[in-house]
C-alpha positions, 0 to 999 in steps of 0.5 A: 466306388466302395465304402467301408465302415468300421466299428467295434474298437474301444478300450480293453485290458491286456489279455482281453478281446475285441471284435472289429467289423467292417461293412462294405457297400457300393461296387463290391462285386470286384473286391478281390481281397479285404484286410485290416491295417493298423497305425500306432502313434508315431509309426507307419501304417502296417498290415495286420491280416487279409482274407481273399475272395477264396477265403485264404487268410494271412496274418502278420507274425505278431498277431498269429494265433491271437487274431482271426479274420473272417467274412460274411458274404451275405452281410458284405462284412469282414471281421477281425476277432482279436484275443489276448490283446497286448498294449502294443496292439494299441493303434487305429485299425483301418479296413482295406478293400482291393478292387482288382478290376480297377487296381484301386484300394479303398479305406475305412475311416479307422477305429481306435483300439486301446489296450491298457490297464 
């Protein structure tokens, strides 16, 4: 089992920045990729960014150039630095980890990000 705990959400004005953190614990040795998803009210959950064990990073088009995903292996933590935030970035952000050995996805509890003036 893998446990994921997100933190760092909050209320920010348009153009502002936030950094989300996702701390992983448990059976993390087989985690192949970690990522962030978000779900806005009335919408489906969508993928935002992911980072592979080899540190390759990928982003959905709407956040390219504004968001950056990174990981600190010593702390078993993944970060999402969000800059130039827009009202449409408002959503609950979820951390995700994929264990390739078990073909299993794990999810955090989510953290609310609200971009509003």
